[in-house]
C-alpha positions in Angstrom: -27.1 -20.7 -16.5 -24.4 -20.7 -19.2 -20.8 -21.7 -18.8 -19.8 -18.0 -19.1 -22.1 -17.1 -16.3 -20.7 -19.8 -14.1 -17.1 -18.5 -14.7 -18.2 -14.9 -14.0 -19.8 -16.0 -10.7 -16.6 -17.9 -9.8 -14.2 -15.0 -10.4 -16.6 -12.7 -8.5 -17.0 -14.9 -5.5 -15.4 -14.0 -2.2 -13.6 -17.4 -1.9 -11.9 -16.9 -5.2 -10.9 -13.3 -4.3 -9.4 -14.5 -1.0 -7.5 -17.3 -2.9 -6.0 -14.7 -5.3 -5.0 -12.5 -2.3 -3.3 -15.5 -0.6 -1.4 -16.3 -3.9 -0.3 -12.6 -4.2 1.0 -12.5 -0.6 2.7 -15.9 -1.1 4.3 -14.8 -4.3 5.5 -11.6 -2.6 7.2 -13.7 0.0 8.9 -15.9 -2.6 10.1 -12.8 -4.5 11.5 -11.4 -1.3 13.3 -14.7 -0.6 14.9 -14.5 -4.0 16.8 -11.4 -3.0 18.8 -13.5 -0.4 21.9 -15.0 -2.1 22.0 -17.8 0.6 18.3 -18.8 0.1 18.7 -18.5 -3.7 21.7 -20.8 -3.6 19.9 -23.4 -1.5 16.3 -23.2 -2.8 16.6 -21.3 -6.1 15.0 -24.0 -8.1 12.1 -24.3 -5.8 11.6 -20.6 -5.5 11.6 -20.2 -9.3 9.1 -23.1 -9.6 6.7 -21.5 -7.0 7.1 -18.2 -8.9 6.0 -19.8 -12.2 3.1 -21.5 -10.4 1.9 -18.2 -9.0 2.3 -16.5 -12.4 0.3 -19.3 -14.1 -2.5 -18.8 -11.6 -2.6 -15.1 -12.4 -2.7 -15.8 -16.1 -5.5 -18.3 -15.6 -7.4 -15.7 -13.6 -7.1 -13.1 -16.4 -8.1 -15.6 -19.0 -11.2 -16.6 -17.0 -12.2 -12.9 -16.6 -11.6 -12.3 -20.4 -13.8 -15.3 -21.1 -16.5 -14.3 -18.7 -16.6 -10.5 -19.4 -15.4 -10.4 -23.1 -15.5 -6.7 -24.1 -16.6 -5.6 -20.7 -13.3 -6.7 -19.3 -11.6 -3.6 -20.7 -14.2 -1.2 -19.3 -12.9 -1.8 -15.8 -9.6 0.1 -15.3 -8.6 -2.3 -12.6 -8.8 -5.2 -15.1 -6.5 -3.3 -17.5 -4.2 -2.6 -14.6 -4.0 -6.3 -13.8 -3.4 -7.1 -17.5 -0.5 -4.7 -17.7 1.1 -6.0 -14.6 0.8 -9.6 -15.6 1.8 -8.7 -19.2 5.1 -7.3 -17.9 5.6 -10.5 -15.9 5.2 -12.9 -18.8 7.7 -11.1 -21.0 10.8 -13.3 -21.4 13.4 -11.9 -19.0 16.4 -12.8 -21.1 18.8 -10.9 -23.3 17.8 -7.2 -23.5 14.7 -7.9 -21.4 16.7 -9.2 -18.4 16.1 -5.9 -16.5 12.4 -6.8 -16.5 13.0 -9.6 -14.0 13.2 -6.9 -11.3 9.7 -5.7 -12.4 8.2 -9.1 -11.4 7.7 -7.6 -7.9 5.0 -5.3 -9.5 2.7 -8.3 -9.2 2.4 -7.4 -5.5 0.6 -4.2 -6.6 -2.3 -6.4 -7.7 -3.3 -6.3 -4.0 -4.6 -2.8 -4.8 -7.0 -4.1 -7.4 -8.1 -7.2 -5.4 -8.6 -5.6 -2.0 -11.7 -3.3 -2.1 -10.5 -1.0 0.6 -7.2 -0.4 -1.2 -9.1 0.4 -4.4 -11.1 3.0 -2.6 -7.9 4.6 -1.2 -6.3 4.8 -4.7 -9.6 6.0 -6.2 -9.6 8.8 -3.6 -6.1 9.8 -4.4 -6.8 9.9 -8.2 -9.9 12.0 -7.4 -7.7 14.4 -5.4 -5.1 14.9 -8.2 -6.6 18.1 -9.6 -6.7 19.7 -6.2 -3.2 18.4 -5.4 -1.8 19.9 -8.6 -3.2 23.3 -7.6 -1.6 23.1 -4.2 1.7 21.9 -5.7 1.7 25.0 -8.0 1.0 27.2 -4.9 3.8 25.5 -3.0 6.2 26.0 -5.9 5.3 29.6 -6.1 6.0 30.1 -2.4 9.3 28.3 -2.6 10.3 30.5 -5.6 9.4 33.7 -3.9 11.2 32.6 -0.7 14.2 31.5 -2.9 14.6 34.9 -4.5 14.3 36.6 -1.1 16.8 34.2 0.6 19.3 34.7 -2.3 19.2 38.4 -1.9 19.2 38.4 1.9 21.6 35.5 2.7 23.6 35.0 -0.5 26.6 36.9 0.9 26.5 35.3 4.3 26.1 31.6 3.3 27.0 31.2 -0.4 27.0 27.4 0.0 23.3 27.4 0.8 22.0 30.6 -0.8 24.7 31.6 -3.3 22.3 31.5 -6.3 18.6 30.8 -7.0 19.0 27.1 -7.8 21.0 26.5 -4.6 18.5 28.5 -2.6 15.6 26.6 -4.0 17.2 23.3 -3.0 18.1 24.6 0.5 14.6 25.8 1.0 13.1 22.5 -0.1 15.4 20.8 2.4 14.3 23.3 5.1 10.6 22.6 4.3 11.2 18.9 5.0 12.7 19.8 8.4 16.1 18.5 7.5 19.1 20.3 9.2 17.3 23.7 9.1 18.4 24.7 12.6 22.1 24.3 11.5 21.4 26.4 8.4 19.6 29.1 10.4 22.3 29.2 13.2 25.0 29.7 10.6 23.2 32.7 9.1 22.1 34.1 12.5 25.7 34.6 13.5 25.8 37.6 11.1 22.0 38.3 10.8 20.4 37.7 14.2 16.9 38.4 12.9 17.1 35.7 10.2 15.1 33.3 12.3 12.0 35.3 11.4 12.4 34.4 7.8 12.9 30.7 8.5 10.0 30.4 11.0 7.5 32.2 8.7 8.7 30.1 5.8 8.3 26.8 7.7 4.9 27.8 9.0 3.6 28.6 5.5 5.3 25.8 3.6 5.2 22.9 6.0 2.3 23.4 8.3 -0.1 25.3 6.1 0.5 24.2 2.5 1.4 20.6 3.2 -1.7 20.2 5.4 -3.7 21.3 2.4 -2.5 18.2 0.6 -3.9 16.1 3.4 -7.2 18.0 3.3 -7.6 17.5 -0.4 -6.8 13.8 -0.2 -9.3 13.3 2.6 -11.9 15.3 0.7 -11.3 13.0 -2.4 -11.7 9.9 -0.3 -14.9 11.3 1.2 -16.3 11.9 -2.3 -15.4 8.4 -3.2 -17.1 7.1 -0.1 -20.2 9.2 -0.8 -20.3 7.8 -4.3 -20.1 4.2 -3.0 -22.9 5.0 -0.5 -25.1 6.4 -3.3 -24.4 3.4 -5.5 -25.3 1.1 -2.6 -28.5 3.0 -1.9 -29.5 2.9 -5.5 -28.9 -0.8 -5.6 -30.9 -1.4 -2.5 -33.7 0.8 -3.9 -33.7 -1.1 -7.1 -33.9 -4.4 -5.2 -36.7 -3.1 -3.0 -38.6 -1.9 -6.1 -38.2 -5.3 -7.7 -39.4 -7.0 -4.5 -42.4 -4.6 -4.4 -43.2 -5.4 -8.0 -43.1 -9.1 -7.3 -45.4 -8.6 -4.3 -47.9 -6.6 -6.3 -47.9 -9.2 -9.1 -48.6 -11.9 -6.5 -51.4 -9.7 -5.0 -52.9 -9.2 -8.5 -52.8 -12.9 -9.2 -54.5 -13.6 -5.8 -57.2 -11.1 -6.5 -57.7 -12.6 -9.9 -58.0 -16.1 -8.4 -60.5 -14.8 -5.7 -62.5 -13.1 -8.4 -62.7 -16.3 -10.4 -63.7 -18.3 -7.3 -66.5 -15.8 -6.5 -67.7 -15.8 -10.1 -67.8 -19.6 -10.1 -69.4 -20.0 -6.7 -73.2 -20.8 -6.7 -75.4 -18.1 -5.6 -77.8 -19.0 -2.7 
């Protein structure tokens, strides 16, 4: 086994992964402590030192993966994600780059790439993006149609909420989230008692129907990701079983050959 193979086995081991997770969580705690002026005044030097140690560990991990995988390192999108996050962290946070100090907390996002269950969730979300875009377009269309209707129906009654199309769209987005919509509806119903029908239908369509479609699409994407993982695991197991079967057949052939040789060499009575 070469040194490159040993490094690859190390970075892929469960112990190493758990160690990196512990360092990420510890680094997140130190970054959170740095937001406290009292803790920063008392332990600022120690916190900065611990932060540099954690960053050094992350850089060493990336260098180990680059050495072990070489060009294959960039084929994994999660490795590229880690490289970008750590690359931002190592940029000198002085002068015009001082604002990048706040981006150090992005290192906590590395939990997504380190924890397999989180990777599956994010992969499911990415898989669901095309469907979510279609639903977002449908939701935008519904809000636009409702905005035009509300402007024409309630613009004279409540100009602050429905005076023009832009104001109506913002108000309807607020209503969709469930924020203060009873107050808006009651204000309009003082002059248009049947206005509740518009608001109830709009909320049912936008909040309960369309937004639930988002959940359905995301769940479907995660199920697709899970099925893909199951197929990969089954293919891996089938390959291992086939390799084991081939090994058994080779041993049987070798045994048959040995038995045949023994029979051929045995004296005949």
